[in-house]
C-alpha positions in Angstrom: 5.9 -16.6 -8.4 4.3 -19.1 -9.8 8.0 -19.9 -11.5 9.6 -19.8 -8.2 7.2 -22.3 -6.4 8.1 -24.8 -9.4 12.0 -24.1 -9.2 11.7 -24.8 -5.5 9.6 -28.0 -6.0 12.8 -28.7 -8.4 15.4 -28.1 -5.6 13.5 -30.5 -3.2 13.7 -33.2 -6.0 17.4 -32.9 -6.4 18.2 -33.3 -2.6 21.4 -35.0 -2.7 19.7 -38.2 -1.0 20.5 -41.2 -2.7 16.7 -41.5 -3.4 15.3 -44.2 -6.3 12.2 -42.3 -6.7 12.4 -41.0 -10.1 9.8 -38.0 -11.4 10.1 -34.4 -13.6 13.9 -32.9 -13.3 14.9 -35.7 -10.7 14.6 -38.6 -13.6 16.7 -36.7 -15.6 19.7 -36.8 -13.5 19.4 -38.2 -10.3 20.5 -41.5 -11.3 23.5 -41.6 -13.7 25.6 -38.7 -12.9 25.5 -37.2 -9.7 27.8 -34.5 -11.1 25.3 -33.5 -13.5 22.2 -33.6 -10.6 25.1 -31.1 -8.6 25.1 -28.7 -11.5 20.7 -28.7 -12.5 20.8 -27.9 -8.8 23.1 -25.2 -9.2 21.3 -23.7 -12.3 17.9 -23.9 -10.4 19.1 -22.1 -7.3 20.6 -19.4 -9.6 17.2 -19.1 -11.8 15.1 -18.9 -8.5 17.4 -16.2 -7.6 17.2 -14.3 -10.6 13.0 -14.7 -10.0 12.8 -13.5 -6.1 14.5 -10.1 -7.8 12.4 -9.8 -10.5 9.4 -10.7 -9.1 8.6 -9.5 -6.1 10.9 -6.2 -5.5 9.6 -4.7 -8.8 5.9 -4.4 -10.8 5.0 -6.0 -13.3 6.9 -3.4 -15.6 9.9 -2.6 -13.4 9.2 0.3 -11.9 8.8 0.4 -8.1 5.5 -0.8 -6.5 2.7 1.8 -5.8 0.2 1.5 -3.5 -2.9 3.5 -2.0 -3.8 3.6 1.5 -7.8 2.4 1.8 -10.3 3.9 4.4 -13.3 2.1 4.3 -16.1 3.6 6.6 -18.2 3.9 4.1 -21.5 2.0 4.5 -24.8 3.6 5.2 -26.4 0.5 5.4 -30.6 0.9 6.1 -31.5 -0.1 9.4 -27.5 -0.3 10.7 -26.8 2.0 14.4 -23.5 3.7 13.2 -23.8 6.8 10.7 -20.6 6.7 8.4 -17.9 9.3 7.9 -20.3 10.2 4.7 -22.5 12.5 6.9 -19.3 15.4 6.5 -19.9 15.4 2.7 -23.6 15.9 3.4 -23.4 20.0 2.5 -23.8 21.1 -0.9 -20.1 22.4 -0.8 -19.0 18.7 -1.0 -20.6 17.2 -3.1 -18.4 16.9 -5.8 -16.4 14.4 -3.6 -18.7 12.0 -3.7 -17.6 8.7 -4.9 -19.1 7.0 -7.9 -21.0 4.7 -5.8 -22.9 7.8 -3.5 -26.3 8.1 -4.0 -28.3 11.4 -3.2 -31.7 11.8 -2.7 -33.6 14.9 -1.4 -30.6 15.8 0.9 -30.0 11.7 1.6 -26.3 10.8 1.5 -26.0 6.9 1.0 -22.0 5.8 0.5 -21.3 2.1 0.7 -18.3 0.2 -0.3 -19.3 -3.0 1.2 -21.5 -4.3 -1.8 -19.7 -6.6 -4.0 -20.8 -4.9 -7.0 -18.8 -1.8 -5.9 -15.7 -3.7 -4.7 -15.7 -5.1 -8.4 -15.8 -1.9 -10.0 -13.5 -0.3 -7.6 -10.8 -2.9 -8.5 -11.6 -2.4 -12.4 -10.8 1.3 -11.7 -7.4 0.2 -9.4 -6.2 -2.1 -12.5 -6.7 1.0 -15.0 -4.7 3.4 -13.2 -1.8 0.9 -12.8 -1.9 0.7 -9.0 0.1 -2.5 -7.8 -1.6 -3.1 -4.2 -4.0 -1.6 -1.6 -3.5 -1.1 2.0 -6.4 -1.6 3.8 -6.8 -0.8 7.5 -7.7 -3.8 9.5 -9.0 -3.6 12.9 -9.8 -5.8 15.7 -13.8 -7.1 15.3 -14.3 -6.9 18.9 -11.9 -3.2 19.3 -15.3 -1.7 20.2 -19.1 -1.8 19.0 -19.4 -1.8 15.5 -15.7 -2.0 14.6 -15.5 -4.7 12.1 -17.8 -2.3 9.7 -14.2 -1.1 8.7 -13.1 -4.6 7.6 -16.2 -5.1 5.5 -14.3 -3.8 1.9 -11.7 -5.6 2.6 -13.7 -9.0 3.0 -15.8 -7.7 -0.4 -12.2 -7.8 -1.7 -11.2 -11.2 -0.6 -14.4 -12.5 -2.2 -14.0 -11.1 -5.9 -13.9 -12.9 -8.5 -11.3 -10.0 -10.1 -9.3 -9.5 -6.7 -6.2 -10.8 -8.8 -6.4 -7.6 -10.7 -4.6 -6.0 -7.7 -3.0 -6.8 -5.0 -3.6 -6.3 -1.2 -1.6 -5.8 2.2 -2.4 -4.9 5.9 -2.2 -1.7 7.0 -2.7 -2.5 10.9 -5.0 -0.1 13.7 -5.2 -0.4 16.9 -8.0 -1.9 19.3 -6.6 -5.3 20.8 -5.0 -6.6 23.8 -2.0 -8.4 24.1 -4.1 -11.6 24.7 -5.8 -10.5 21.6 -2.8 -9.9 19.4 -1.7 -13.8 19.9 -5.4 -15.5 20.0 -6.5 -13.1 17.1 -4.3 -10.9 15.3 -1.4 -13.2 14.2 -3.7 -16.3 13.0 -5.4 -13.8 11.1 -2.5 -11.4 9.6 -1.1 -14.6 8.7 -3.8 -16.3 6.8 -3.8 -13.1 4.9 -0.3 -13.3 3.8 -0.9 -16.8 2.9 -3.3 -15.1 0.1 -2.5 -15.0 -3.3 -2.7 -11.7 -4.3 -1.2 -10.8 -0.8 2.0 -8.0 -1.6 5.2 -8.6 -0.9 8.6 -6.8 -1.1 12.0 -7.7 -0.4 12.2 -11.0 -1.9 9.2 -12.2 -0.8 8.4 -10.7 2.6 4.3 -9.7 3.4 3.8 -6.0 3.7 2.4 -4.9 6.6 2.2 -1.2 8.0 0.9 -0.3 11.5 -0.3 3.2 12.1 -1.0 4.0 15.9 2.8 3.4 16.8 2.7 4.5 20.3 -0.5 2.9 20.9 1.1 -0.8 19.5 3.9 0.1 22.5 1.1 0.6 25.1 -0.7 -2.7 24.2 2.3 -5.1 25.3 3.9 -2.5 28.2 7.2 -1.5 26.1 8.7 -1.0 23.6 10.8 -4.4 24.5 7.6 -6.3 24.6 6.1 -4.7 21.2 9.1 -5.6 19.8 8.8 -9.6 21.1 5.5 -9.1 19.5 6.8 -8.3 16.4 9.2 -11.2 16.4 6.5 -13.3 17.5 4.6 -12.7 14.4 7.7 -12.9 12.1 8.3 -16.9 13.5 4.2 -17.6 12.7 4.6 -16.1 9.4 7.9 -17.9 9.1 6.6 -21.3 10.7 3.6 -21.0 7.8 5.7 -20.7 4.9 5.0 -17.1 4.1 8.1 -15.3 5.1 9.5 -12.7 7.4 6.7 -9.8 7.4 8.6 -6.4 6.4 6.4 -4.4 8.6 6.8 -0.5 8.5 5.5 1.9 11.1 3.7 5.1 10.3 4.8 8.0 11.1 4.6 11.8 11.7 8.5 12.4 11.4 11.8 10.7 10.7 13.4 11.1 14.1 10.3 9.3 15.6 10.7 6.7 12.6 14.1 5.8 13.3 13.7 5.4 17.1 10.7 3.1 16.5 12.7 1.1 13.9 15.6 1.0 16.5 13.3 0.5 19.6 10.6 -1.8 18.0 12.2 -3.6 15.3 10.1 -2.6 12.6 12.2 -2.8 8.9 11.3 0.6 7.9 9.3 3.9 8.1 6.1 5.7 6.1 3.6 7.6 6.7 0.0 8.0 6.7 -0.2 11.8 5.2 2.0 14.1 5.4 2.1 18.0 5.7 3.3 21.2 7.3 1.1 20.1 10.6 2.5 23.4 12.1 1.8 25.9 9.4 -1.2 28.3 10.0 -5.0 27.3 9.1 -5.3 28.5 5.7 -5.0 27.3 2.0 -1.7 26.4 0.4 -0.7 25.6 -2.9 -0.7 21.9 -4.0 3.2 22.7 -4.5 3.9 23.3 -1.1 2.1 19.7 -0.3 4.2 18.1 -2.6 7.4 19.8 -1.5 6.4 18.8 2.2 6.6 15.4 0.9 9.7 15.3 -0.9 11.4 16.7 2.2 10.0 13.9 4.3 11.6 11.3 1.9 14.7 13.2 2.7 14.8 13.7 6.2 13.7 9.4 6.3 16.6 9.0 4.4 18.9 11.2 6.4 18.6 8.5 9.4 20.0 5.5 7.6 16.7 3.8 7.8 14.7 2.3 4.9 11.5 4.4 3.8 8.3 3.9 1.6 8.0 7.5 -0.1 4.3 9.2 1.1 2.8 10.6 -1.9 0.1 12.7 -1.2 -2.8 13.5 -3.8 -4.0 15.7 -1.4 -4.9 17.1 2.1 -8.3 19.3 2.9 -9.8 17.9 5.7 -12.3 20.6 6.1 -15.2 18.6 5.8 -14.2 17.0 9.1 -13.5 20.1 11.1 -15.7 19.7 13.9 -14.0 16.5 14.9 -10.6 17.1 13.2 -9.2 20.7 13.9 -7.8 23.2 11.9 -4.4 23.5 10.1 -3.6 23.7 6.4 -5.5 22.8 3.7 -3.8 22.3 0.0 -5.7 23.4 -3.3 -6.3 20.2 -5.3 -3.5 19.2 -7.9 -3.9 19.5 -11.4 -3.7 16.4 -12.9 -0.2 17.7 -14.4 0.4 18.6 -11.0 -0.6 15.1 -9.9 1.3 13.4 -12.5 5.2 14.9 -11.9 4.7 14.3 -7.9 3.7 10.8 -8.3 6.6 10.5 -10.8 9.0 12.2 -9.1 8.4 9.6 -6.2 9.0 6.8 -8.1 12.2 8.7 -9.6 13.0 9.1 -5.9 12.9 5.5 -4.9 14.9 4.9 -8.6 17.9 7.1 -7.2 18.1 6.2 -3.6 18.1 2.1 -3.8 20.1 2.1 -0.6 17.3 3.9 1.5 14.1 2.5 -0.4 14.6 -1.4 0.3 11.2 -2.2 -0.5 11.1 -0.2 -3.9 7.8 1.3 -3.0 5.6 4.0 -2.9 2.5 4.6 -1.1 -0.4 7.2 -1.9 -2.6 8.9 0.4 -5.1 7.7 -0.6 -7.6 5.7 -2.8 -11.0 7.0 -0.8 -9.8 9.6 2.3 -12.6 11.8 0.4 -13.2 13.8 3.5 -9.9 14.3 4.3 -9.0 15.2 0.8 -6.9 12.1 -0.4 -8.7 10.2 -3.1 -7.9 8.9 -6.5 -11.6 6.8 -6.5 -13.9 8.6 -9.5 -16.2 11.0 -7.7 -19.0 13.0 -8.8 -17.0 16.2 -10.0 -14.1 14.6 -11.6 -14.8 11.3 -12.9 -11.9 9.2 -13.8 -9.2 12.3 -14.0 -7.4 10.5 -11.1 -7.3 7.2 -12.5 -6.3 8.3 -15.9 -4.3 10.9 -15.1 -2.0 7.9 -12.8 -2.8 5.5 -15.5 -0.6 8.2 -17.8 2.2 7.3 -15.0 2.3 4.0 -14.2 1.3 2.2 -17.2 4.3 3.9 -19.4 
């Protein structure tokens, strides 16, 4: 991207204007030979187009980009009024899922991701795994009392000296009204797009996921008004020099995704997680979960719309069953199963460029440990999932 920005600056200096200013390449070709200046400009345009293709759409080693969903309500801050979701991991049955930064003292569990040292260590693990970006959930701070706590891990990432080791993007939650969309959400999103580590796709467009697409429509009163809200975000970002954001709806079915793309103006569809939502309340092998993911990719492709494939590293929400109901759960993958599934997603993107314009996959998840989807090192497995992921992504 730095090379691309330099080329664009050169192009601005090579305008056919008759200016007498002489600096950089302009000094070489602006006075003596207009034809030479024209050829120089054409060459720079060609190089810029080539760089744009290579440096934005692909990861550092040429493969598709790989992101991971973050869910950051892990902050058992002493004296804080809100108990995080760690309460579901207090039973001994689930201690093996405790992340590396959990502290367990006489049955009192403390999990805090809102500490700079923890954020820095997570960044180091993500770098080791080969991940390209995290998709942080962002919630309007005034959505409900204490809502901003979900954003604390993002704030620690942004303040880290090591943030350049992994990019980030925003996965937008609900909880704002139409006025707050324009007064708070759009300016905040544009400010994030301007961060040097914000993830872009499809020719330099800031990547945004929206989870809760029905709620998004309800916020504005109609699909048409929601489309206008997205267009206004695109206009604001473009005017700020960030490019038009690439906005992805996270859906439960491919047909829903196609409808949202048609009616609300999303660029592509993906999912937060995907499994057989109608399956019985019992355990299934991980291979069944992987097959459900792959079916979803192909169902999305069949709509003729763009897709970022979802890749589940797991799904077992039994710790949360008092709030999340029943349904299927799946055995945890062996590391060979996980590597094969992740590689299958990358191969699918390579084989289906017409349906995978963003050239990315998204993993569920980095730290959904109480729902059974995690890469973060844990008490039970250590860094096994980090290492296995790295064996695929760092080839």
